[in-house]
C-alpha positions as CSV (number, residue, x, y, z in Angstrom):
1,M,-87.1,15.2,154.6
2,K,-83.3,15.0,154.4
3,T,-81.9,11.6,153.6
4,K,-78.6,10.1,154.9
5,P,-75.8,10.3,152.4
6,E,-75.2,6.9,150.7
7,N,-72.7,4.6,152.5
8,Q,-72.3,7.0,155.4
9,S,-71.3,5.2,158.7
10,S,-73.9,5.3,161.4
11,R,-71.2,5.8,164.0
12,P,-70.9,9.3,165.4
13,D,-67.8,11.4,164.7
14,K,-65.1,10.8,167.2
15,D,-64.7,13.5,169.9
16,L,-61.1,14.7,170.1
17,S,-61.7,15.6,173.7
18,E,-62.1,12.0,174.7
19,P,-59.3,11.0,177.1
20,N,-58.2,7.9,175.1
21,I,-57.2,10.1,172.1
22,A,-56.1,13.2,174.0
23,E,-52.6,12.7,172.6
24,L,-53.9,14.0,169.2
25,Q,-54.0,17.4,170.8
26,N,-50.2,17.3,171.0
27,A,-50.0,18.0,167.3
28,A,-51.6,21.4,167.8
29,G,-49.5,24.2,166.1
30,H,-47.6,21.7,163.9
31,G,-47.8,21.3,160.1
32,A,-49.7,18.8,158.0
33,S,-47.0,16.1,158.4
34,A,-47.2,16.1,162.2
35,I,-51.0,16.2,162.1
36,K,-51.1,13.4,159.6
37,S,-48.8,11.3,161.8
38,K,-51.0,11.8,164.8
39,L,-54.1,10.8,162.9
40,K,-52.3,7.9,161.3
41,R,-51.3,6.6,164.7
42,A,-54.8,6.9,166.0
43,I,-56.2,5.0,163.0
44,E,-53.6,2.2,163.2
45,S,-53.9,1.8,167.0
46,G,-57.7,1.4,166.8
47,V,-58.8,4.8,168.2
48,Y,-60.7,5.1,165.0
49,S,-62.3,2.0,163.5
50,H,-62.8,1.0,159.9
51,G,-65.7,3.0,158.6
52,D,-65.6,5.7,161.2
53,R,-66.1,9.3,160.0
54,L,-63.5,11.8,161.0
55,L,-64.6,15.2,162.3
56,P,-65.2,17.9,159.5
57,E,-62.2,19.9,158.4
58,R,-63.3,23.0,160.3
59,E,-63.5,21.1,163.6
60,L,-60.2,19.3,163.1
61,A,-58.6,22.7,162.3
62,A,-60.1,24.1,165.6
63,S,-58.9,21.1,167.6
64,F,-55.4,21.2,166.2
65,K,-55.3,25.0,166.2
66,T,-54.3,25.3,162.6
67,A,-55.7,26.4,159.2
68,R,-58.1,24.3,157.2
69,N,-55.7,24.1,154.4
70,T,-53.2,22.3,156.7
71,I,-55.9,19.8,157.7
72,R,-56.8,19.3,154.1
73,S,-53.2,18.6,153.2
74,A,-52.9,16.1,156.1
75,L,-56.1,14.3,154.9
76,R,-54.8,14.1,151.4
77,Q,-51.6,12.4,152.7
78,L,-53.7,9.9,154.7
79,E,-55.8,9.3,151.6
80,A,-52.7,8.7,149.5
81,D,-51.6,6.1,152.1
82,G,-55.0,4.4,151.7
83,L,-55.9,5.0,155.4
84,V,-59.0,7.2,154.7
85,E,-61.5,7.7,152.0
86,R,-62.9,11.1,151.2
87,R,-66.5,11.2,150.0
88,V,-67.8,14.4,148.5
89,G,-70.8,15.6,150.5
90,S,-70.3,13.0,153.2
91,G,-66.9,13.5,154.8
92,T,-63.7,11.6,155.4
93,F,-64.0,7.9,156.5
94,V,-61.4,5.5,157.9
95,N,-60.4,2.9,155.4
96,F,-58.1,0.8,157.6
97,D,-59.0,-2.6,159.0
98,S,-56.3,-4.0,161.3
99,K,-57.5,-7.5,160.7
100,K,-56.8,-7.1,157.0
101,S,-53.8,-4.8,157.2
102,G,-51.2,-7.3,156.2
103,S,-49.4,-6.9,159.6
104,P,-49.7,-10.4,161.2
105,L,-48.6,-10.3,164.8
106,D,-46.5,-13.4,164.4
107,I,-44.2,-11.6,162.0
108,N,-44.0,-8.5,164.2
109,E,-43.1,-10.6,167.2
110,S,-40.6,-12.9,165.6
111,M,-38.5,-10.4,163.6
112,S,-35.3,-9.5,165.3
113,P,-33.7,-6.0,164.8
114,L,-30.9,-7.6,162.7
115,Q,-33.5,-9.4,160.4
116,L,-35.2,-6.1,160.0
117,I,-32.0,-4.4,158.8
118,E,-31.4,-7.3,156.4
119,A,-34.9,-6.8,154.9
120,R,-34.2,-3.1,154.5
121,F,-31.0,-3.9,152.6
122,A,-33.1,-5.8,150.1
123,V,-35.4,-2.9,149.4
124,E,-34.3,0.5,150.6
125,P,-31.5,1.1,148.1
126,Y,-33.9,0.8,145.2
127,V,-36.5,2.9,147.1
128,T,-33.8,5.6,147.4
129,R,-33.1,5.4,143.7
130,L,-36.8,6.0,142.9
131,A,-37.0,8.8,145.5
132,A,-34.0,10.6,143.9
133,I,-35.9,10.5,140.6
134,N,-39.5,11.1,141.7
135,A,-39.3,13.3,144.8
136,T,-41.1,16.7,144.3
137,Q,-39.8,20.0,145.7
138,N,-42.5,19.8,148.4
139,D,-41.3,16.3,149.3
140,L,-37.8,17.6,149.7
141,E,-39.0,20.5,151.8
142,N,-40.9,18.2,154.1
143,M,-37.8,16.0,154.4
144,E,-35.7,18.9,155.4
145,V,-38.2,19.7,158.2
146,L,-37.8,16.2,159.4
147,I,-34.0,16.4,159.4
148,N,-34.1,19.6,161.3
149,R,-36.4,18.0,163.9
150,L,-34.0,15.0,164.1
151,D,-31.1,17.4,164.8
152,A,-33.2,19.2,167.4
153,C,-34.1,16.0,169.4
154,G,-30.6,15.9,170.8
155,N,-30.0,12.8,172.9
156,D,-33.7,11.9,173.3
157,K,-33.7,8.3,172.1
158,D,-37.5,8.0,171.9
159,A,-37.8,11.2,169.9
160,F,-35.0,10.1,167.6
161,T,-36.6,6.7,167.0
162,L,-39.9,8.2,166.2
163,L,-38.5,10.8,163.8
164,D,-36.1,8.3,162.2
165,G,-39.1,6.1,161.4
166,E,-40.9,9.1,159.9
167,F,-37.8,10.0,157.9
168,H,-37.5,6.6,156.3
169,E,-41.2,6.3,155.7
170,H,-41.1,9.7,154.0
171,L,-38.3,8.5,151.8
172,A,-40.5,5.6,150.7
173,R,-43.3,8.0,150.0
174,C,-41.0,10.0,147.7
175,A,-40.6,6.8,145.6
176,R,-44.2,7.0,144.6
177,N,-44.9,3.3,145.0
178,P,-47.7,2.3,147.4
179,L,-46.5,-1.2,148.0
180,L,-43.0,0.0,149.0
181,L,-44.6,2.6,151.3
182,N,-46.6,-0.1,153.0
183,F,-43.4,-2.0,153.5
184,F,-41.9,0.9,155.5
185,Q,-45.1,1.3,157.5
186,Q,-44.7,-2.3,158.5
187,I,-41.1,-1.6,159.5
188,N,-42.2,1.2,161.8
189,R,-44.8,-1.1,163.5
190,I,-42.1,-3.8,164.1
191,R,-39.7,-1.2,165.6
192,S,-42.3,-0.4,168.2
193,H,-42.0,-3.8,169.7
194,A,-40.2,-4.6,173.0
195,Q,-37.1,-6.3,171.6
196,W,-36.4,-3.3,169.3
197,R,-36.9,-0.9,172.3
198,A,-34.4,-2.9,174.4
199,M,-31.8,-2.8,171.6
200,K,-32.3,0.9,171.1
201,E,-31.2,1.6,174.7
202,E,-27.8,0.0,173.9
203,V,-27.3,1.3,170.3
204,L,-28.5,4.9,170.5
205,T,-25.7,6.7,172.4
206,P,-25.5,10.5,171.9
207,S,-22.5,10.1,169.5
208,Q,-24.4,7.5,167.5
209,I,-27.5,9.7,167.2
210,R,-25.2,12.5,165.9
211,A,-23.6,10.1,163.4
212,Y,-27.0,8.9,162.1
213,N,-28.2,12.5,161.7
214,I,-25.1,13.4,159.6
215,Q,-25.9,10.4,157.4
216,H,-29.6,11.6,157.1
217,R,-28.4,15.0,156.0
218,N,-25.9,13.6,153.5
219,L,-28.7,11.5,152.0
220,F,-31.0,14.6,151.8
221,E,-28.3,16.6,150.0
222,A,-27.9,13.8,147.4
223,L,-31.6,13.6,146.8
224,S,-31.8,17.4,146.5
225,Q,-29.2,17.3,143.8
226,R,-30.9,14.4,142.0
227,N,-27.7,12.5,142.5
228,V,-29.1,8.9,142.2
229,A,-25.8,7.1,142.6
230,G,-24.8,9.3,145.5
231,A,-28.1,8.8,147.3
232,V,-27.9,5.0,146.9
233,K,-24.4,5.1,148.3
234,C,-25.5,7.1,151.3
235,I,-28.4,4.8,152.2
236,K,-26.1,1.7,151.9
237,E,-23.6,3.3,154.2
238,H,-26.5,4.2,156.6
239,L,-27.7,0.6,156.6
240,E,-24.2,-0.8,157.0
241,K,-23.7,1.4,160.1
242,A,-27.0,0.4,161.6
243,K,-26.2,-3.3,161.0
244,A,-22.7,-2.9,162.5
245,D,-24.1,-1.1,165.5
246,L,-26.7,-3.8,166.1
247,V,-24.1,-6.6,165.8
248,G,-21.8,-4.8,168.2
249,A,-24.6,-4.3,170.7
250,D,-25.7,-7.9,170.4
251,S,-22.2,-9.3,171.1
252,S,-21.3,-7.0,173.9
């Protein structure tokens, strides 16, 4: 008689065809980074619960219409972020408990956009320094894909906001420091709240989006050249602009 693998959750695999997670299908045809982002959002929003087992790689590949190697890469990224645990012979299990995620709602609700920028000033320049030193060639290639997608989003404020968050989170991933990465994941959660969305409508004009994308590309070029001082200068200029734009919008 077959025995159940040790520590395997009794919950059934989630069905990707369920309506409440139908948005996962939107990642079909994209690379590992896009699929990872969709699964990450599903985990953090509670579609998957702590201890749930994800579908096997072959079924995820079929659902997302991609190769198993792409799915395997996305799962490795989720595991590196501490969101899943891969158990040989048992599968991939969610390792995220929103009640213990270090994201208290009172902080999310009370942080203003300007306070968020100030917090980024305290951390992001050093994160960028580490990224210039530690980023792999694969990291840089993935960053370039994000920059191209940012350029392609045109004047779509929602698309820009989402991709901008992914870009800065990827920058933190390049630093190879899990705590700093967690910090940027917290930033992206705060940016999804109502007061940030309201400010976005005032700040993100078409010309501002183009200016931010130029700064993103300048930062990428400095990172690609391992120009530590240049990369730090770029991120400081980027944050200074973001702060000035927020202050200008708040006073208008």
